[in-house]
C-alpha positions as CSV (number, residue, x, y, z in Angstrom):
1,M,172.5,-71.9,216.3
2,L,173.6,-74.6,213.8
3,E,172.0,-77.9,214.1
4,E,174.4,-80.9,214.2
5,S,173.3,-82.1,210.7
6,E,174.2,-78.7,209.2
7,L,178.0,-79.0,209.9
8,D,179.7,-82.2,208.8
9,W,182.4,-83.4,211.2
10,S,184.8,-84.2,208.4
11,W,185.3,-80.4,207.8
12,A,186.6,-80.1,211.4
13,A,189.3,-82.8,210.7
14,V,190.5,-80.5,207.9
15,L,190.0,-77.0,209.1
16,T,191.4,-77.4,212.5
17,D,194.9,-78.6,211.4
18,P,197.0,-76.3,209.2
19,I,199.3,-79.2,208.0
20,R,196.3,-81.3,207.0
21,L,194.9,-78.3,205.1
22,S,198.2,-77.7,203.4
23,V,198.4,-81.4,202.4
24,L,194.9,-81.2,200.9
25,R,195.7,-78.0,199.1
26,A,198.8,-79.5,197.6
27,L,196.9,-82.6,196.5
28,C,194.3,-80.4,194.8
29,E,197.0,-78.6,192.9
30,L,199.2,-81.6,192.0
31,R,196.6,-84.4,191.5
32,P,197.9,-87.0,192.1
33,A,201.1,-86.7,194.2
34,T,203.7,-88.8,195.9
35,I,204.7,-88.3,199.6
36,D,208.0,-86.8,198.3
37,E,206.1,-84.2,196.2
38,L,203.9,-83.4,199.2
39,R,206.8,-83.1,201.5
40,R,208.5,-80.6,199.3
41,R,205.3,-78.6,198.7
42,C,204.2,-78.6,202.4
43,H,207.7,-78.2,203.9
44,N,207.2,-81.1,206.4
45,S,208.9,-84.4,207.0
46,D,207.8,-87.7,205.4
47,T,206.6,-89.0,208.7
48,T,204.4,-85.9,209.2
49,I,202.9,-86.1,205.7
50,R,202.2,-89.8,206.1
51,R,200.4,-89.3,209.4
52,H,198.2,-86.6,207.9
53,L,197.5,-88.6,204.8
54,K,196.3,-91.5,207.0
55,A,194.0,-89.2,208.9
56,L,192.6,-87.8,205.6
57,E,192.2,-91.4,204.3
58,A,190.3,-92.3,207.5
59,V,187.6,-89.6,206.8
60,G,187.5,-90.6,203.1
61,L,189.0,-87.4,201.7
62,V,192.2,-88.9,200.2
63,H,192.8,-92.2,198.4
64,E,196.0,-94.1,197.9
65,Q,196.9,-95.4,194.5
66,P,199.6,-98.1,194.1
67,G,202.8,-97.0,192.3
68,E,203.4,-97.9,188.7
69,Q,206.7,-99.1,187.3
70,D,208.1,-96.8,184.6
71,G,210.6,-99.4,183.4
72,A,213.6,-97.0,184.0
73,T,213.6,-96.5,187.8
74,L,214.9,-99.2,190.1
75,G,213.1,-100.2,193.3
76,R,209.5,-100.1,194.3
77,P,207.5,-97.3,192.7
78,A,206.1,-94.5,194.9
79,R,202.5,-94.6,195.9
80,R,200.4,-91.7,194.7
81,Y,197.6,-90.0,196.6
82,T,194.6,-88.2,195.3
83,V,191.7,-86.2,196.7
84,D,188.4,-88.0,196.6
85,T,186.6,-87.1,193.3
86,D,183.4,-86.1,195.1
87,A,185.3,-83.9,197.5
88,A,187.7,-82.3,195.0
89,G,185.2,-79.6,193.8
90,R,184.3,-78.7,197.4
91,M,187.9,-78.5,198.3
92,D,188.6,-76.2,195.4
93,S,185.7,-74.0,196.5
94,L,187.1,-74.0,200.1
95,F,190.5,-72.9,199.0
96,E,189.0,-70.1,196.9
97,L,186.9,-69.0,199.9
98,L,190.0,-69.1,202.2
99,S,192.0,-66.9,199.8
100,V,189.6,-64.0,200.4
101,P,190.0,-62.2,203.8
102,L,187.0,-62.2,206.1
103,V,187.5,-58.5,206.8
104,S,189.9,-56.0,205.3
105,T,192.8,-55.7,207.7
106,P,195.5,-53.1,207.3
107,A,199.0,-54.3,207.0
108,P,200.8,-54.1,210.3
109,E,203.0,-51.0,210.7
110,R,206.7,-51.7,210.7
111,T,208.3,-50.0,213.6
112,P,212.1,-49.5,213.5
113,P,214.0,-51.4,216.2
114,P,214.8,-49.4,219.3
115,D,218.2,-47.7,219.4
116,R,220.5,-49.2,221.9
């Protein structure tokens, strides 16, 4: 049995939610990213992405950076989000680990639809 100190609770905040995991993966690939970029990559609404970013910020895995004016675009610049520098390497390792199946599983057989 694992002792409580062997498993950090912040991993549960990530691994138990597929959207949160998807947002973190996108941030690891895009570094840094706007909400719009994350929305397109994760196929979720702005509201959903914002909610998960706030949760990831609360556990210290994500940091918000103020937007920067480019001089050509009107309006307020989009904020950018990054994965915590200390966590980034562990996240890359996690995604590499998750890309390998736990056990080899044969592809499901495709059965033709029944005749009517």
